[in-house]
C-alpha positions, 0 to 999 in steps of 0.5 A: 228157431223163429223167423225173427230170430233167424233174421237177427242172427243173419244180421249179426253175422253180416254185421260182424263180417262187414266190420271184419272186412272194413277193418282189414281194409283200413290203413288207420283206425277211426274212432268216434268220440263224444264227451259225456256219453255212457258206454251203453249209449255209445254202443246203441249209437254205433249199432244204429249207425251200423244198421243204417250204413249196411245194405244186407237184404234184397227187396224180399228181405233175403240176405244178399251182398253185404255192402258197408257205406263208410260215408253213411256211417260217418255222417250218422255218428257225426249227426249224433254229436261224435267227432273223428279221432284217427289212431 
């Protein structure tokens, strides 16, 4: 398997783990909504904001402790025109 595929696989595993951990700790579910957005665009926005909110690699690019910053994620989604709806 190529190095880029291994990196992508490691990122996907870390992202899934961070979401599972963050979701398990939440007392209420927060949903970001935006009128007129396609499911594909919403998915791209969520993925981009997830990447910006996660710190998964050290200076050498090695996967290290996964940290998810909810404030960074929220700011990213809001800057793309989404609003918060708590469920």
